[in-house]
C-alpha positions as CSV (number, residue, x, y, z in Angstrom):
1,E,3.2,12.6,26.3
2,S,2.5,9.0,25.3
3,E,-1.2,9.4,25.7
4,D,-1.2,12.3,23.3
5,F,1.0,10.3,20.8
6,N,-0.8,9.7,17.5
7,A,0.1,7.0,15.0
8,R,0.2,9.7,12.3
9,N,3.2,11.2,14.0
10,C,5.1,7.9,13.4
11,L,4.5,8.1,9.7
12,D,6.6,10.0,7.2
13,T,5.3,8.8,3.8
14,I,4.3,5.6,2.0
15,Q,5.9,5.2,-1.4
16,T,4.4,2.3,-3.4
17,M,5.8,1.3,-6.7
18,I,4.4,-1.7,-8.7
19,F,6.1,-3.0,-11.8
20,I,4.3,-5.3,-14.2
21,E,5.8,-7.0,-17.1
22,G,3.3,-7.5,-19.9
23,Y,0.6,-5.6,-21.8
24,L,-2.4,-4.1,-20.1
25,E,-5.4,-2.4,-21.6
26,D,-6.3,0.9,-19.9
27,K,-9.1,-0.8,-17.9
28,E,-6.7,-3.4,-16.5
29,L,-4.1,-0.7,-15.6
30,L,-6.7,1.3,-13.9
31,D,-8.0,-1.8,-12.1
32,C,-4.5,-2.5,-10.8
33,Y,-4.1,1.1,-9.6
34,M,-7.5,1.0,-7.8
35,A,-6.6,-2.4,-6.2
36,A,-3.4,-0.8,-4.9
37,I,-5.2,2.2,-3.5
38,E,-7.8,0.0,-1.8
39,A,-5.1,-2.2,-0.3
40,K,-3.3,0.8,1.2
41,V,-6.5,2.1,2.7
42,T,-7.2,-1.3,4.2
43,V,-3.8,-1.4,5.9
44,R,-4.0,2.2,7.0
45,Q,-7.3,1.4,8.7
46,E,-5.9,-1.7,10.3
47,F,-3.2,0.5,11.8
48,K,-5.8,3.1,12.9
49,L,-4.1,5.9,11.1
50,D,-6.1,9.2,11.2
51,S,-5.7,10.1,7.6
52,I,-6.7,7.7,4.9
53,H,-4.4,9.4,2.3
54,S,-1.7,11.9,3.1
55,A,-0.2,14.4,0.6
56,S,3.1,12.6,0.9
57,D,1.8,9.2,-0.2
58,N,2.7,8.1,-3.7
59,L,1.6,5.3,-5.9
60,V,3.2,4.3,-9.2
61,V,2.0,1.4,-11.4
62,A,4.4,0.9,-14.3
63,V,3.8,-1.6,-17.1
64,N,6.4,-2.2,-19.8
65,Q,3.5,-2.7,-22.3
66,R,5.2,-5.5,-24.2
67,R,2.7,-6.8,-26.7
68,G,1.5,-10.2,-25.7
69,Q,-1.6,-12.1,-25.0
70,R,-4.5,-10.0,-23.8
71,L,-5.9,-10.8,-20.4
72,D,-9.3,-12.5,-20.3
73,E,-11.7,-11.6,-17.5
74,E,-10.4,-14.4,-15.2
75,R,-6.7,-13.5,-15.6
76,S,-7.5,-9.9,-15.2
77,G,-9.2,-10.7,-11.8
78,V,-6.1,-12.8,-10.8
79,L,-3.8,-9.8,-11.6
80,R,-6.0,-7.5,-9.6
81,K,-6.0,-9.8,-6.6
82,S,-2.2,-10.3,-6.9
83,V,-1.6,-6.6,-6.9
84,E,-3.9,-6.1,-3.9
85,Q,-2.3,-8.9,-1.9
86,A,1.3,-7.7,-2.7
87,V,0.5,-4.1,-1.6
88,I,-1.2,-5.2,1.6
89,K,1.8,-7.4,2.5
90,A,4.4,-4.8,1.7
91,T,2.5,-1.9,3.4
92,R,1.9,-4.0,6.5
93,K,5.6,-4.9,6.6
94,A,6.7,-1.3,6.2
95,L,4.3,0.1,8.8
96,T,5.0,-2.6,11.3
97,K,8.8,-1.9,10.9
98,K,8.3,1.8,11.2
99,F,6.0,1.7,14.2
100,N,8.2,-0.9,16.0
101,M,11.3,1.3,15.4
102,N,9.5,4.3,16.8
103,Q,8.2,2.4,19.8
104,R,11.8,1.4,20.7
105,K,13.2,4.8,20.1
106,L,10.5,6.7,22.0
107,K,9.9,4.0,24.6
108,L,6.2,4.1,23.9
109,P,3.7,1.5,25.0
110,V,2.9,-1.0,22.2
111,D,-0.7,0.2,21.7
112,S,0.2,3.9,21.3
113,C,1.8,3.7,17.9
């Protein structure tokens, strides 16, 4: 049974919520959203998950849109990179925890899940 075990069977859903305090133009908001999607794809590929995106995955990027200083190109790039790094870190942590829990519960070899 462990040979047939697929990493996808370990995974229920990945809920990702990003909250940003500040004001973003539409382009910057879309940039953050795309950075988060790319980060999730990167981690899913690291974990060798069959499906890059499942129907149960959700991604929310919320911004309070408080008027403030607009982001210049450099600061916009820093924000994008920060979102990407935060999503990678959180997704890795969640998948590692989920897979380690399933390995203990199902007594599977480390490389099967």
